[in-house]
C-alpha positions as CSV (number, residue, x, y, z in Angstrom):
1,X,57.1,178.1,-125.4
2,X,56.2,176.3,-128.5
3,X,55.9,172.5,-128.2
4,X,57.1,170.4,-131.1
5,X,56.5,166.7,-131.6
6,X,59.0,165.0,-133.9
7,X,58.6,161.5,-135.3
8,X,61.5,159.5,-136.8
9,X,60.4,156.2,-138.6
10,X,62.2,153.3,-140.2
11,X,59.9,151.3,-142.4
12,X,61.0,148.4,-144.6
13,X,59.3,147.8,-147.9
14,X,60.2,144.8,-150.1
15,X,59.5,144.9,-153.8
16,X,57.5,148.1,-154.3
17,X,56.6,151.0,-156.5
18,X,54.8,153.1,-154.0
19,X,55.3,156.5,-155.6
20,X,56.0,156.8,-159.4
21,X,57.5,159.5,-161.6
22,X,56.1,160.5,-165.0
23,X,57.7,157.5,-166.6
24,X,56.2,155.0,-164.2
25,X,59.5,154.4,-162.4
26,X,59.8,154.6,-158.6
27,X,60.9,158.1,-157.5
28,X,64.5,158.4,-156.4
29,X,66.8,161.0,-154.8
30,X,70.6,161.3,-154.6
31,X,71.7,161.5,-151.0
32,X,75.4,161.6,-150.1
33,X,76.3,160.7,-153.7
34,X,74.2,157.5,-153.7
35,X,70.8,157.0,-155.4
36,X,68.0,156.1,-153.0
37,X,64.3,155.2,-153.4
38,X,62.0,158.1,-152.4
39,X,58.4,158.5,-151.4
40,X,57.2,162.1,-151.7
41,X,55.6,163.9,-148.8
42,X,52.5,164.5,-150.9
43,X,52.1,160.7,-151.4
44,X,52.5,160.0,-147.7
45,X,50.1,162.7,-146.5
46,X,47.4,161.7,-149.0
47,X,47.7,158.0,-148.0
48,X,47.4,158.9,-144.3
49,X,44.5,161.4,-144.5
50,X,42.4,159.2,-146.8
51,X,43.0,156.0,-145.0
52,X,40.1,154.2,-143.3
53,X,42.0,154.4,-140.0
54,X,42.2,158.2,-140.2
55,X,38.6,158.7,-141.4
56,X,37.1,156.3,-138.8
57,X,39.0,157.8,-135.9
58,X,38.2,161.4,-136.9
59,X,34.8,160.9,-138.6
60,X,33.0,164.3,-139.1
61,X,36.3,166.2,-138.9
62,X,38.0,165.3,-142.1
63,X,37.9,167.7,-145.0
64,X,37.2,167.3,-148.8
65,X,39.7,168.2,-151.5
66,X,38.1,168.9,-154.8
67,X,37.8,171.3,-157.7
68,X,34.1,170.5,-157.9
69,X,32.6,172.5,-154.9
70,X,30.8,174.9,-157.2
71,X,29.7,172.0,-159.5
72,X,28.2,170.2,-156.5
73,X,26.2,173.4,-155.7
74,X,25.1,173.8,-159.3
75,X,23.9,170.2,-159.4
76,X,21.8,170.7,-156.2
77,X,20.2,173.7,-157.8
78,X,19.5,171.7,-161.0
79,X,18.0,168.9,-159.0
80,X,15.6,171.5,-157.5
81,X,14.4,172.8,-160.8
82,X,16.7,175.8,-161.4
83,X,17.4,176.6,-165.1
84,X,20.7,175.2,-166.2
85,X,22.1,178.7,-167.2
86,X,21.3,180.1,-163.8
87,X,22.5,177.1,-161.9
88,X,25.9,177.2,-163.7
89,X,26.2,181.0,-163.2
90,X,25.4,180.8,-159.5
91,X,27.5,177.7,-158.9
92,X,30.5,179.5,-160.5
93,X,30.0,182.4,-158.1
94,X,30.1,180.0,-155.1
95,X,33.2,178.3,-156.5
96,X,34.9,181.7,-156.9
97,X,34.9,182.2,-153.1
98,X,37.2,179.1,-152.8
99,X,39.4,179.5,-155.9
100,X,39.8,180.7,-159.4
101,X,37.0,179.4,-161.7
102,X,38.0,177.8,-165.0
103,X,38.6,180.4,-167.7
104,X,38.2,178.1,-170.6
105,X,34.5,177.4,-171.1
106,X,33.3,173.9,-171.9
107,X,30.2,174.2,-174.1
108,X,29.6,170.4,-174.2
109,X,29.6,170.0,-170.4
110,X,28.5,173.3,-168.9
111,X,28.9,172.0,-165.3
112,X,32.6,172.1,-165.8
113,X,32.3,175.9,-166.0
114,X,31.7,175.9,-162.3
115,X,34.9,174.1,-161.4
116,X,38.0,175.8,-159.9
117,X,41.3,175.6,-161.6
118,X,43.0,174.1,-158.5
119,X,41.9,171.6,-155.9
120,X,40.4,173.3,-152.9
121,X,40.5,171.8,-149.4
122,X,37.3,172.6,-147.4
123,X,36.0,171.5,-144.1
124,X,32.8,169.5,-143.5
125,X,31.3,172.7,-142.0
126,X,32.1,174.7,-145.1
127,X,30.8,172.1,-147.4
128,X,27.5,171.9,-145.5
129,X,27.2,175.7,-145.8
130,X,27.6,175.5,-149.5
131,X,25.0,172.8,-149.8
132,X,22.6,174.8,-147.6
133,X,23.1,177.9,-149.7
134,X,22.5,176.0,-152.9
135,X,19.2,174.7,-151.6
136,X,18.1,178.1,-150.4
137,X,18.9,179.7,-153.7
138,X,16.9,177.0,-155.5
139,X,13.9,177.4,-153.2
140,X,13.9,181.2,-153.7
141,X,15.1,181.1,-157.3
142,X,17.6,183.9,-157.0
143,X,21.4,184.5,-157.2
144,X,23.6,184.5,-154.2
145,X,24.2,187.8,-152.4
146,X,27.8,188.9,-151.6
147,X,27.3,188.5,-147.9
148,X,26.0,184.9,-148.5
149,X,29.1,184.1,-150.5
150,X,31.4,184.7,-147.5
151,X,30.9,181.1,-146.5
152,X,34.3,180.3,-145.1
153,X,34.4,179.8,-141.3
154,X,37.3,178.8,-139.1
155,X,35.2,177.8,-136.1
156,X,34.8,174.3,-137.3
157,X,38.1,173.4,-138.9
158,X,38.9,170.0,-140.5
159,X,41.7,168.2,-138.9
160,X,43.6,167.5,-142.1
161,X,43.5,171.2,-143.0
162,X,44.7,172.0,-139.5
163,X,47.6,169.5,-140.0
164,X,48.6,170.2,-143.6
165,X,47.4,173.8,-144.1
166,X,45.5,175.5,-146.9
167,X,46.2,178.3,-149.3
168,X,43.3,180.1,-151.1
169,X,44.8,182.6,-153.5
170,X,41.4,184.3,-153.9
171,X,40.8,184.6,-150.2
172,X,44.1,184.8,-148.4
173,X,42.5,185.8,-145.1
174,X,41.2,182.2,-144.9
175,X,44.7,180.6,-145.5
176,X,45.7,178.1,-142.8
177,X,49.3,177.7,-141.7
178,X,50.2,174.0,-141.6
179,X,50.9,172.6,-138.2
180,X,52.6,169.5,-139.6
181,X,55.7,169.2,-141.8
182,X,56.5,165.9,-143.5
183,X,59.8,165.2,-145.2
184,X,60.2,163.0,-148.3
185,X,61.0,159.5,-147.1
186,X,64.2,158.1,-148.6
187,X,66.0,154.7,-148.5
188,X,68.8,154.5,-146.0
189,X,70.8,152.3,-148.4
190,X,71.8,152.7,-152.1
191,X,69.0,151.8,-154.6
192,X,68.9,149.6,-157.5
193,X,65.7,150.1,-159.5
194,X,64.8,147.0,-161.3
195,X,62.3,146.2,-164.2
196,X,59.7,143.6,-163.8
197,X,58.9,142.1,-167.3
198,X,55.4,140.6,-167.2
199,X,52.9,139.0,-169.5
200,X,49.1,138.6,-169.5
201,X,47.5,135.5,-170.9
202,X,44.2,135.6,-172.9
203,X,42.1,132.9,-171.3
204,X,40.0,132.4,-174.4
205,X,42.9,132.0,-176.7
206,X,43.8,128.3,-177.6
207,X,47.4,127.3,-177.7
208,X,46.9,125.5,-181.0
209,X,45.7,128.7,-182.6
210,X,48.1,131.2,-181.2
211,X,50.4,130.3,-178.4
212,X,52.0,133.2,-176.4
213,X,51.0,136.1,-174.3
214,X,48.1,138.4,-174.9
215,X,50.0,141.4,-173.5
216,X,53.6,142.3,-172.6
217,X,54.8,145.0,-170.3
218,X,57.4,146.3,-167.9
219,X,57.1,147.8,-164.4
220,X,59.8,149.4,-162.4
221,X,60.3,148.5,-158.7
222,X,62.7,148.5,-155.9
223,X,63.2,147.7,-152.2
224,X,64.4,149.9,-149.3
225,X,64.3,150.6,-145.6
226,X,62.9,154.2,-145.6
227,X,63.6,156.9,-143.1
228,X,60.7,159.3,-142.6
229,X,60.7,162.5,-140.6
230,X,57.6,164.4,-139.3
231,X,57.5,167.5,-137.3
232,X,54.3,168.8,-135.7
233,X,53.9,172.2,-134.0
234,X,51.4,171.3,-131.3
235,X,50.6,174.9,-130.5
236,X,49.8,175.7,-134.1
237,X,47.6,172.6,-134.3
238,X,45.7,173.8,-131.2
239,X,45.2,177.2,-132.7
240,X,44.1,175.8,-136.0
241,X,41.5,173.7,-134.2
242,X,40.2,176.7,-132.3
243,X,41.5,175.6,-128.9
244,X,39.7,172.3,-128.9
245,X,42.2,170.3,-126.8
246,X,40.2,167.1,-126.9
247,X,40.2,167.2,-130.7
248,X,44.0,168.0,-130.8
249,X,44.7,164.9,-128.7
250,X,42.4,162.7,-130.9
251,X,44.0,164.1,-134.0
252,X,47.6,163.5,-132.8
253,X,46.8,159.9,-131.8
254,X,45.1,159.0,-135.1
255,X,47.7,160.8,-137.2
256,X,50.6,159.1,-135.5
257,X,49.1,155.7,-135.8
258,X,48.5,156.3,-139.5
259,X,52.2,157.3,-139.9
260,X,53.2,154.1,-138.3
261,X,50.8,151.8,-140.0
262,X,49.6,153.2,-143.4
263,X,51.5,152.7,-146.6
264,X,51.0,154.7,-149.8
265,X,48.7,153.0,-152.2
266,X,50.8,153.0,-155.4
267,X,50.8,149.7,-157.2
268,X,49.7,147.8,-154.1
269,X,47.6,145.4,-156.2
270,X,50.8,144.4,-158.0
271,X,53.2,144.2,-155.0
272,X,51.1,144.1,-151.8
273,X,54.0,146.2,-150.3
274,X,52.2,147.0,-147.0
275,X,54.4,147.6,-144.0
276,X,54.3,149.0,-140.5
277,X,57.2,150.9,-139.1
278,X,59.9,148.5,-137.7
279,X,61.3,151.3,-135.5
280,X,60.1,154.7,-134.4
281,X,61.4,157.5,-132.2
282,X,59.0,160.2,-130.9
283,X,60.3,163.3,-129.3
284,X,58.4,166.2,-127.6
285,X,59.7,169.4,-126.3
286,X,60.4,173.1,-127.0
287,X,63.8,172.6,-128.6
288,X,64.2,173.8,-132.2
289,X,63.3,170.8,-134.4
290,X,65.9,168.9,-136.5
291,X,65.8,166.0,-138.8
292,X,68.2,163.0,-138.2
293,X,68.5,162.3,-141.9
294,X,72.3,163.1,-141.7
295,X,72.7,159.6,-140.1
296,X,72.2,158.1,-143.5
297,X,74.3,160.5,-145.6
298,X,76.6,157.5,-146.0
299,X,74.4,154.7,-147.3
300,X,73.7,151.7,-145.0
301,X,74.9,148.4,-146.5
302,X,75.2,144.8,-145.5
303,X,72.7,142.3,-144.1
304,X,71.8,144.0,-140.9
305,X,70.5,147.3,-142.3
306,X,67.7,147.8,-139.7
307,X,70.0,147.3,-136.7
308,X,72.7,149.5,-138.3
309,X,70.1,152.2,-139.1
310,X,68.7,152.3,-135.6
311,X,72.3,152.4,-134.2
312,X,73.2,155.3,-136.4
313,X,70.1,157.5,-135.9
314,X,70.1,157.1,-132.1
315,X,73.9,157.8,-132.0
316,X,73.4,161.0,-134.0
317,X,70.5,162.1,-131.7
318,X,72.7,161.5,-128.6
319,X,75.7,163.2,-130.1
320,X,73.6,166.3,-131.1
321,X,72.3,166.5,-127.6
322,X,75.9,166.4,-126.3
323,X,77.3,169.0,-128.8
324,X,74.4,171.5,-128.6
325,X,73.4,171.0,-125.0
326,X,70.3,172.7,-123.9
327,X,67.1,171.2,-122.5
328,X,66.8,167.4,-122.7
329,X,64.0,166.4,-125.1
330,X,61.6,163.8,-123.7
331,X,61.3,160.8,-126.0
332,X,60.0,157.2,-126.4
333,X,61.0,154.5,-128.8
334,X,59.3,151.5,-130.4
335,X,61.4,148.7,-131.8
336,X,59.3,145.9,-133.4
337,X,62.3,143.9,-134.4
338,X,63.4,143.7,-130.7
339,X,59.9,143.6,-129.2
340,X,60.6,146.8,-127.3
341,X,58.1,149.6,-126.5
342,X,54.5,149.6,-127.5
343,X,52.1,151.4,-129.8
344,X,49.9,152.5,-127.0
345,X,52.8,153.9,-125.0
346,X,54.0,155.9,-128.1
347,X,50.5,157.2,-128.9
348,X,49.9,158.2,-125.3
349,X,53.2,160.1,-125.3
350,X,52.5,161.9,-128.6
351,X,48.9,162.9,-127.9
352,X,49.3,164.0,-124.2
């Protein structure tokens, strides 16, 4: 039977703008008729997989996301003396294995003609194969053969690709089904997005000459206690990592710690809104996964929002278990406000 790991997190952010829309305002969502702050799953996943904690714990197993795979290959060939026209042509052929190459040509910067139209996620093994092929082509001064262009390998998969998946429209046989699903985080209480009017002073301007600010601006922000839901298919993760049980355990441990500790990077220099989860529930079992977001359909109010939120989400979990019955799902909790549980206990439970 399939084993699912579910994480439910409550994380309190004071004044913040962690994830902005196209106008620069914090993203929001309407839940139960009330507007809440929102952090997109894309923002969360990028913050986690690019964090020093993740990269240090899983060094050598983290992929690269870029449209410049072919450009990197072309640059290697140029550096080894290949003519520019050939390097660009051969680099574009390599890029075409990973994605659709740019159709609009850039005469002023020909290296752009080797870039893919979409970002492509490749593993360290795949990237090393590209670099080795580019060097070989340069040494032999020839174009790549079709069999050489079939570079993609699944034997050495990157952990972030294994977790979050990959879609290559030009090579669907190398698509990877994501083992991890991340919901958009949303505030458990109703949101009031505010505007921060700010000024910047010109240090070289003298008051006697021209008093006043050198720059005026506005920046939206808000504060919320966020509920985040994560579901990991452990069996899918093991399959994606080619049966490497030790790497699965290492990945789960590092990823869970990032989810608990790492905040999105949006406007951190302006707000320093870094926070660790105040409360977390980890569940593991073969039951069909379900979010507990319904606990917050009615917004949480008052001055004890964290305690109220914990009470609601645990009550909903228990009530669902009563109503639906079935197998009891093993779980552990961490409550930083009450000093209950521990990070090591939770990581041991998740990764085992």
